[in-house]
TORKOL-4160 file (C-alpha; in steps of 0.2 Angstrom, whole numbers, padded with zeros to 4 digits, m for minus):
96
<pt num="1" X="0215" Y="0330" Z="0311"/>
<pt num="2" X="0225" Y="0327" Z="0295"/>
<pt num="3" X="0241" Y="0317" Z="0295"/>
<pt num="4" X="0251" Y="0332" Z="0292"/>
<pt num="5" X="0243" Y="0341" Z="0307"/>
<pt num="6" X="0246" Y="0326" Z="0318"/>
<pt num="7" X="0264" Y="0325" Z="0312"/>
<pt num="8" X="0267" Y="0343" Z="0316"/>
<pt num="9" X="0259" Y="0342" Z="0333"/>
<pt num="10" X="0268" Y="0326" Z="0338"/>
<pt num="11" X="0285" Y="0332" Z="0332"/>
<pt num="12" X="0283" Y="0349" Z="0340"/>
<pt num="13" X="0282" Y="0340" Z="0357"/>
<pt num="14" X="0299" Y="0334" Z="0357"/>
<pt num="15" X="0308" Y="0345" Z="0344"/>
<pt num="16" X="0308" Y="0363" Z="0350"/>
<pt num="17" X="0319" Y="0369" Z="0335"/>
<pt num="18" X="0307" Y="0361" Z="0323"/>
<pt num="19" X="0292" Y="0369" Z="0332"/>
<pt num="20" X="0300" Y="0387" Z="0332"/>
<pt num="21" X="0305" Y="0386" Z="0314"/>
<pt num="22" X="0289" Y="0379" Z="0308"/>
<pt num="23" X="0279" Y="0392" Z="0317"/>
<pt num="24" X="0290" Y="0406" Z="0310"/>
<pt num="25" X="0289" Y="0399" Z="0292"/>
<pt num="26" X="0270" Y="0396" Z="0293"/>
<pt num="27" X="0267" Y="0414" Z="0298"/>
<pt num="28" X="0278" Y="0420" Z="0283"/>
<pt num="29" X="0269" Y="0408" Z="0272"/>
<pt num="30" X="0252" Y="0415" Z="0277"/>
<pt num="31" X="0258" Y="0433" Z="0274"/>
<pt num="32" X="0263" Y="0428" Z="0257"/>
<pt num="33" X="0247" Y="0419" Z="0253"/>
<pt num="34" X="0237" Y="0435" Z="0259"/>
<pt num="35" X="0247" Y="0446" Z="0248"/>
<pt num="36" X="0244" Y="0435" Z="0232"/>
<pt num="37" X="0226" Y="0433" Z="0236"/>
<pt num="38" X="0224" Y="0452" Z="0238"/>
<pt num="39" X="0233" Y="0455" Z="0221"/>
<pt num="40" X="0223" Y="0442" Z="0212"/>
<pt num="41" X="0206" Y="0448" Z="0219"/>
<pt num="42" X="0211" Y="0465" Z="0212"/>
<pt num="43" X="0214" Y="0457" Z="0195"/>
<pt num="44" X="0232" Y="0462" Z="0195"/>
<pt num="45" X="0248" Y="0453" Z="0189"/>
<pt num="46" X="0264" Y="0453" Z="0199"/>
<pt num="47" X="0271" Y="0465" Z="0185"/>
<pt num="48" X="0256" Y="0477" Z="0187"/>
<pt num="49" X="0260" Y="0478" Z="0206"/>
<pt num="50" X="0279" Y="0480" Z="0202"/>
<pt num="51" X="0275" Y="0494" Z="0191"/>
<pt num="52" X="0264" Y="0503" Z="0204"/>
<pt num="53" X="0278" Y="0501" Z="0217"/>
<pt num="54" X="0292" Y="0506" Z="0204"/>
<pt num="55" X="0301" Y="0489" Z="0207"/>
<pt num="56" X="0304" Y="0473" Z="0198"/>
<pt num="57" X="0292" Y="0459" Z="0196"/>
<pt num="58" X="0305" Y="0447" Z="0205"/>
<pt num="59" X="0303" Y="0458" Z="0220"/>
<pt num="60" X="0285" Y="0456" Z="0221"/>
<pt num="61" X="0287" Y="0437" Z="0218"/>
<pt num="62" X="0299" Y="0436" Z="0233"/>
<pt num="63" X="0287" Y="0446" Z="0244"/>
<pt num="64" X="0273" Y="0433" Z="0239"/>
<pt num="65" X="0283" Y="0418" Z="0241"/>
<pt num="66" X="0296" Y="0422" Z="0254"/>
<pt num="67" X="0288" Y="0435" Z="0265"/>
<pt num="68" X="0300" Y="0434" Z="0279"/>
<pt num="69" X="0307" Y="0450" Z="0287"/>
<pt num="70" X="0296" Y="0461" Z="0276"/>
<pt num="71" X="0295" Y="0479" Z="0282"/>
<pt num="72" X="0278" Y="0486" Z="0288"/>
<pt num="73" X="0281" Y="0501" Z="0276"/>
<pt num="74" X="0282" Y="0488" Z="0261"/>
<pt num="75" X="0266" Y="0480" Z="0266"/>
<pt num="76" X="0257" Y="0497" Z="0267"/>
<pt num="77" X="0263" Y="0501" Z="0249"/>
<pt num="78" X="0258" Y="0484" Z="0243"/>
<pt num="79" X="0241" Y="0485" Z="0251"/>
<pt num="80" X="0239" Y="0503" Z="0243"/>
<pt num="81" X="0244" Y="0496" Z="0226"/>
<pt num="82" X="0231" Y="0482" Z="0226"/>
<pt num="83" X="0218" Y="0493" Z="0234"/>
<pt num="84" X="0216" Y="0485" Z="0251"/>
<pt num="85" X="0217" Y="0491" Z="0269"/>
<pt num="86" X="0231" Y="0484" Z="0279"/>
<pt num="87" X="0227" Y="0479" Z="0296"/>
<pt num="88" X="0239" Y="0472" Z="0309"/>
<pt num="89" X="0233" Y="0461" Z="0323"/>
<pt num="90" X="0242" Y="0455" Z="0338"/>
<pt num="91" X="0235" Y="0439" Z="0346"/>
<pt num="92" X="0240" Y="0428" Z="0360"/>
<pt num="93" X="0251" Y="0414" Z="0353"/>
<pt num="94" X="0239" Y="0401" Z="0360"/>
<pt num="95" X="0225" Y="0408" Z="0349"/>
<pt num="96" X="0236" Y="0406" Z="0333"/>
């Protein structure tokens, strides 16, 4: 186990707020990374995706870097723009 993972595990035991904020932030981070990876795999720039979605490049950057509170409809449009299928999966928190 890495030092970072060990720190997160130990601090989460005694700091409930840290634990909740960390999990929420990590989920947002994973969504943003998935969006960026899909765009890059399609060979598109943020500007390309912005043009397809009729928005600004800065809006795409925000999605990829701060994917908190993003609408499902926005994720669908993004997925269509980069040519991937959007799948939503619900899992038990113990499995995350």
